[in-house]
matplotlib code that plots the C-alpha trace (Angstrom):
import matplotlib.pyplot as plt

x = [4.4, 1.6, 1.8, -1.3, -2.7, -5.6, -3.2, -2.5, -2.8, -5.5, -7.8, -8.0, -10.3, -12.0, -13.0, -14.6, -16.2, -17.9, -19.1, -20.1, -20.5, -22.7, -20.7, -18.8, -15.1, -13.9, -15.3, -13.6, -15.3, -18.9, -18.1, -18.9, -17.4, -18.7, -16.6, -18.3, -17.4, -13.8, -13.3, -14.8, -12.4, -9.4, -10.6, -10.5, -6.9, -5.9, -7.5, -5.7, -2.4, -2.8, -3.9, -0.6, 1.5, 2.2, 3.0, 3.0, 6.1, 6.5, 6.8, 4.3, 4.9, 2.3, 2.6, -0.6, -1.8, -4.6, -7.4, -9.5, -7.4, -4.5, -6.5, -8.1, -4.7, -2.9, -5.2, -5.6, -1.8, -1.9, -4.8, -2.8, -0.1, 2.4, 4.1, 3.2, 6.0, 4.4, 6.5, 6.7, 4.5, 7.2, 9.9, 11.5, 11.9, 15.5, 14.6, 11.6, 13.7, 16.1, 13.2, 11.7, 15.0, 16.1, 12.8, 12.6, 9.1, 7.3, 4.4, 3.7, 0.5, 0.8, -1.7, -1.7, -1.5, -2.2, -0.5, 1.2, 2.3, 2.6, 3.1, 2.2, 4.8, 7.6, 6.3, 6.1, 9.6, 11.0, 9.2, 10.7, 14.2, 13.8, 14.6, 12.5, 9.3, 7.0, 3.5, 2.5, -1.0, -1.8, -4.6, -6.0, -7.3, -7.6, -5.2, -1.6, -0.8, 2.1, 3.5, 6.0, 4.2, 0.9, 0.7, -2.2, -5.3, -5.9, -9.6, -10.0, -8.2, -9.5, -13.1, -12.8, -11.9, -14.3, -15.3, -14.7, -11.3, -10.0, -7.1, -3.9, -2.6, 0.8, 2.9, 2.6, 6.4, 6.3, 6.9, 3.7, 5.0, 8.4, 8.8, 11.7, 13.6, 16.6, 18.5, 21.6, 23.8, 23.5, 20.4, 17.1, 16.8, 13.7, 12.5, 10.7, 7.8, 6.2, 2.4, 2.3, 4.4, 1.9, -1.2, -0.3, 0.2, -3.3, -5.5, -3.1, -5.6, -7.6, -4.9, -3.6, -6.8, -9.6, -10.8, -14.1, -15.6, -19.1, -18.5, -16.0, -14.1, -14.2, -10.6, -9.4, -6.6, -4.1, -0.9, 0.4, -0.7, 2.6, 4.3, 4.3, 2.5, -0.6, -0.7, -0.8, -2.5, -5.1, -5.7, -5.0, -6.2, -9.5, -10.1, -9.3, -12.1, -14.6, -14.0, -14.5, -11.6, -12.2, -9.4, -7.7, -5.0, -3.1, -3.2, -4.7, -5.8, -9.0, -10.2, -9.3, -11.4, -14.3, -14.0, -13.8, -17.1, -18.8, -18.1, -18.0, -14.4, -13.5, -9.8, -7.1, -3.5, -0.9, 2.6, 3.4, 3.2, -0.4, -1.5, 0.0, -1.9, -5.2, -4.8, -3.9, -6.9, -9.4, -11.4, -15.0, -16.3, -15.2, -17.6, -14.8, -17.3, -18.7, -15.2, -14.3, -17.5, -16.8, -13.0, -12.1, -8.4, -5.6, -2.3, 1.1, 4.3, 7.2, 8.8, 8.5, 5.4, 6.1, 4.6, 2.8, 1.0, 0.0, -1.5, -3.3, -4.8, -6.1, -7.5, -9.4, -10.4, -10.4, -8.3, -4.8, -2.6, -0.9, 2.6, 4.6, 7.8, 8.3, 10.2, 9.6, 11.3, 8.8, 5.7, 5.9, 4.7, 7.1, 5.9, 3.0, 1.5, -1.2, -4.7, -6.6, -3.5, -1.8, 1.4, 4.8, 5.7, 8.7, 8.2, 7.7, 5.5, 5.8, 6.3, 3.1, 2.0, 4.4, 7.3, 10.3, 12.6, 15.8, 18.0, 21.5, 24.4, 26.5, 29.0, 26.1, 26.3, 23.0, 21.4, 19.6, 16.1, 15.0, 18.3, 18.8, 20.8, 21.9, 20.4, 22.6, 21.5, 19.1, 16.0, 16.2, 13.1, 14.1, 11.4, 14.5, 16.1, 18.7, 20.5, 19.4, 22.7, 22.4, 18.8, 18.1, 16.4, 14.3, 12.2, 10.8, 7.6, 7.2, 8.1, 5.1]
y = [27.3, 25.0, 24.5, 22.5, 20.4, 19.4, 17.0, 15.0, 11.4, 10.8, 12.9, 10.1, 8.4, 11.2, 13.1, 10.0, 9.1, 12.6, 12.3, 8.6, 7.4, 4.4, 3.2, 0.0, 0.6, -3.0, -6.5, -9.2, -12.6, -11.9, -8.5, -5.3, -2.2, 1.2, 4.3, 5.8, 2.8, 2.6, 6.3, 5.9, 2.9, 5.1, 7.8, 5.4, 4.5, 8.2, 8.9, 5.9, 7.0, 10.6, 9.2, 7.3, 10.4, 9.9, 13.3, 14.6, 13.4, 10.2, 6.9, 4.1, 0.6, -1.8, -5.5, -6.8, -8.9, -7.9, -7.5, -4.4, -3.6, -2.7, 0.3, 1.5, 1.5, 3.0, 6.0, 6.3, 6.8, 9.5, 11.2, 11.4, 13.3, 10.4, 8.5, 4.9, 2.3, -0.7, -3.8, -7.0, -9.6, -12.2, -10.5, -12.4, -11.0, -9.8, -8.1, -6.4, -5.1, -3.6, -1.9, -0.5, 0.9, 2.2, 4.0, 5.4, 3.9, 4.9, 2.5, -0.8, -2.5, -6.1, -8.8, -12.0, -13.9, -17.7, -20.9, -21.1, -17.4, -16.3, -12.6, -11.6, -13.8, -12.4, -8.9, -9.2, -10.6, -7.9, -5.2, -6.3, -6.3, -2.8, 0.3, 3.4, 1.7, 2.0, 0.9, -2.5, -3.4, -7.0, -7.2, -10.6, -13.3, -16.1, -18.2, -17.7, -16.4, -14.0, -15.7, -14.5, -11.7, -10.0, -7.6, -5.2, -6.2, -3.8, -4.6, -3.9, -0.6, 0.8, 0.1, 2.6, 5.4, 8.0, 7.6, 11.2, 12.9, 16.1, 15.2, 16.8, 19.0, 18.3, 20.1, 18.4, 18.0, 16.1, 12.3, 10.3, 6.8, 5.0, 2.1, -0.2, -1.4, -3.8, -2.4, -4.4, -4.2, -4.1, -3.7, -2.5, 1.3, 3.4, 5.5, 8.5, 9.5, 12.9, 13.5, 15.0, 12.2, 9.6, 11.7, 12.7, 9.0, 8.0, 10.4, 9.8, 7.1, 9.7, 9.8, 6.3, 4.2, 6.6, 6.2, 8.0, 8.6, 8.6, 5.0, 3.6, 0.4, -2.8, -3.9, -7.4, -6.9, -9.8, -7.8, -7.3, -3.9, -3.4, -3.1, 0.1, -1.4, -2.7, 0.2, 2.9, 1.4, -0.6, 0.9, 4.5, 4.5, 2.9, 5.2, 8.3, 7.4, 5.8, 2.3, -1.0, -3.3, -7.0, -8.3, -11.7, -12.2, -14.7, -15.2, -18.4, -18.4, -20.4, -18.5, -15.2, -16.1, -16.9, -13.5, -11.8, -13.4, -13.0, -9.3, -8.2, -7.1, -4.5, -3.7, -6.4, -5.7, -8.4, -9.6, -11.8, -15.1, -14.1, -13.6, -17.0, -18.5, -17.0, -18.3, -21.8, -21.9, -21.2, -24.4, -25.3, -24.3, -20.7, -18.2, -16.5, -14.5, -12.9, -12.2, -10.5, -8.5, -7.1, -6.5, -3.0, -2.6, -5.1, -3.8, -5.7, -4.7, -6.1, -7.7, -7.7, -9.5, -12.2, -11.5, -14.8, -13.9, -10.5, -12.4, -15.1, -12.7, -10.4, -13.4, -14.8, -11.6, -9.0, -6.6, -5.4, -5.6, -2.3, -2.3, 0.4, 1.1, 2.4, 1.9, 2.6, 6.0, 7.2, 6.4, 4.1, 4.8, 6.7, 5.6, 3.6, 2.3, 4.6, 3.4, 2.6, 2.0, -1.2, -1.4, -2.1, -5.4, -4.9, -1.2, 0.6, 3.2, 6.9, 9.2, 9.8, 13.4, 15.3, 13.0, 13.6, 10.9, 10.7, 8.0, 7.7, 5.5, 3.1, 6.0, 8.1, 10.4, 11.7, 9.5, 12.4, 12.8, 9.8, 8.1, 4.4, 2.7, -0.9, -3.5, -2.2, 1.4, 3.0, 5.1, 7.6, 9.1, 12.6, 13.4, 14.1, 12.5, 13.2, 10.9, 11.0, 9.9, 6.6, 6.1, 5.8, 8.2, 11.2, 11.6, 15.0, 15.3, 15.5, 18.8, 21.1]
z = [7.7, 6.6, 2.9, 2.2, 5.1, 2.8, 1.0, 4.2, 3.2, 5.8, 3.7, 1.2, 3.7, 5.5, 2.3, 0.8, 4.1, 4.2, 0.7, 0.6, 4.2, 3.4, 0.4, 1.1, 1.6, 2.4, 1.9, 4.0, 4.2, 5.2, 6.5, 4.6, 6.2, 5.1, 4.7, 7.8, 9.9, 8.6, 9.3, 12.9, 13.5, 12.3, 14.7, 17.6, 16.7, 16.6, 20.0, 21.4, 20.2, 21.4, 24.8, 25.0, 24.3, 20.6, 19.1, 15.6, 13.8, 15.9, 14.0, 14.6, 13.2, 11.8, 11.1, 9.6, 6.7, 4.3, 6.8, 7.5, 10.6, 8.3, 6.9, 10.1, 11.9, 8.9, 8.7, 12.4, 12.7, 10.0, 11.7, 14.9, 13.0, 13.2, 10.4, 9.5, 9.4, 7.6, 8.3, 6.2, 8.0, 7.4, 9.4, 12.3, 15.8, 15.4, 12.1, 13.8, 16.6, 14.0, 12.1, 15.3, 16.5, 13.1, 12.5, 16.1, 16.4, 19.6, 19.2, 17.4, 16.3, 15.3, 14.1, 16.1, 12.8, 12.5, 13.7, 10.3, 10.4, 14.1, 13.3, 16.9, 18.5, 16.4, 16.9, 20.7, 20.9, 18.6, 20.5, 23.9, 22.3, 21.0, 23.1, 22.7, 21.5, 24.5, 23.3, 21.9, 20.7, 19.7, 17.1, 18.3, 16.0, 18.6, 16.6, 17.8, 21.3, 21.5, 24.6, 27.2, 28.9, 28.5, 25.5, 25.4, 23.5, 20.6, 20.5, 24.3, 24.4, 21.1, 22.0, 24.9, 22.5, 21.0, 17.4, 16.5, 16.1, 14.6, 12.4, 13.6, 10.8, 9.3, 6.8, 3.4, 3.4, 6.7, 6.6, 6.2, 5.6, 6.0, 3.7, 4.3, 1.2, 1.3, -1.7, -2.5, 0.5, 4.3, 6.4, 5.0, 4.8, 5.4, 2.6, 4.1, 1.9, 2.4, 2.6, -0.8, -2.3, -1.2, -1.6, -5.2, -6.3, -5.3, -7.4, -10.4, -11.2, -13.1, -15.7, -15.4, -15.2, -16.0, -12.5, -11.7, -8.2, -9.8, -11.1, -8.5, -9.1, -7.0, -6.4, -5.5, -3.0, -3.2, -3.0, 0.5, 1.8, 3.7, 0.3, -1.7, -4.7, -3.0, -0.5, -3.1, -6.1, -4.2, -0.8, -1.4, -5.0, -4.1, -1.2, -3.3, -5.7, -3.3, -4.5, -2.7, -1.7, -1.6, 0.7, 0.3, 3.0, 0.9, -2.9, -4.0, -7.7, -7.5, -4.5, -6.2, -9.2, -6.9, -5.2, -8.6, -9.6, -6.2, -6.0, -9.7, -9.4, -12.0, -11.0, -10.5, -9.5, -9.3, -10.1, -13.1, -11.1, -10.0, -13.6, -14.5, -11.6, -12.7, -16.2, -15.0, -12.7, -15.5, -16.2, -17.2, -13.8, -14.1, -15.8, -17.8, -19.9, -16.7, -15.4, -18.6, -18.7, -15.2, -15.4, -16.5, -15.5, -15.0, -13.6, -13.3, -11.6, -9.7, -12.7, -16.5, -17.7, -20.3, -23.8, -23.7, -20.5, -22.1, -25.0, -23.1, -20.6, -23.4, -25.3, -22.2, -20.3, -23.1, -21.1, -21.8, -18.8, -18.0, -16.8, -15.0, -13.1, -9.6, -6.4, -2.7, -3.0, -5.6, -3.6, -5.7, -9.3, -11.6, -15.0, -16.5, -19.8, -21.2, -20.5, -23.6, -25.7, -26.7, -24.7, -26.0, -24.3, -22.1, -21.8, -18.5, -20.2, -19.8, -16.7, -14.8, -14.3, -12.0, -12.7, -15.0, -16.2, -18.2, -19.7, -18.3, -19.5, -17.5, -16.9, -15.6, -18.7, -20.1, -22.7, -24.3, -25.4, -27.5, -26.7, -26.4, -23.7, -23.4, -21.0, -18.2, -18.8, -16.4, -16.5, -13.6, -12.1, -11.0, -8.4, -6.3, -3.3, -0.8, 1.7, 5.3, 7.0, 8.9, 8.1, 4.4, 2.0, 2.4, -0.8, -1.8, -3.7, -7.5, -9.1, -9.3]

ax = plt.figure().add_subplot(projection="3d")
ax.plot(x, y, z, "-o")
ax.set_aspect("equal")
plt.show()
């Protein structure tokens, strides 16, 4: 039974492309990619996968830095009815082989990378060591040959595909994305996120950040898109509201500030070290007043933000940094500070719409409403979750 195919994650792109085809979706260097062009690129990927025998429910892996190919391949995989397995671009060949085998990936897209970070070489070696993964597509950059054989050129094979594709419908409880998380012991485990998990986290920006499709934000993308934080808050969040993503493959503070000025960035998402870097890079050559005038939202995650960084950023940029809490298994946002209110430094905020939380003590007893637990206590998000033996976690959607 199809519960609600309209909540398939690929609709985040296709719906916006139909409403605002000429609006800029991605800025990368001198390139500006419209929503219509990005959707067409994703359709080519979907057609390629179907032509190679990829079926609904199959897993397709992706190793790619913050470049436009990440988004076109990501949504192309979803359009084809498959599930995306985004892999850390820093993985070595043996780790890649493990992830491909563990996820049962049938196909694999990998960026060639750079001489400093030869993603393609590690990916090709990992692919050849993995059984069951039959298709490999190298997204060439002309910088770092894969070596040892002849992997198929992504650009060559995808160019042959049609630019139209009818998205294959999937049940909203089917797996959309598999995010690998290391946990505390053993091999990394794949958290299987359903379409409604991932889809519901993106439009939550209406409540979390007062996002408005009539006045879309411009996001600076410095967080890796293969990670849940950047993937959901930046990529999926931007596309849900027709925003523009300015991509920076690797964070460098001074370059980030230039991009913020050049493109009138209104939405910044980073980890604490990035905020420290931005503050340290401010000098007399930086038009701080203009940065502050443009910036509407600042979001931090990954670790607690020091109180002094909160204060310095508010003093220089006039924006309160919002903090939240999440994990791969919750797609990832579970709680967040309230937009427009001064946060309590060190707090993870309140549960986002659709999520329930409770406090539990070290002995796993209920902390009660309004209860207080010690530093070793836990806040448990109860969106639900059940073990998938031998693979990791299967995460149901938020309660409705």
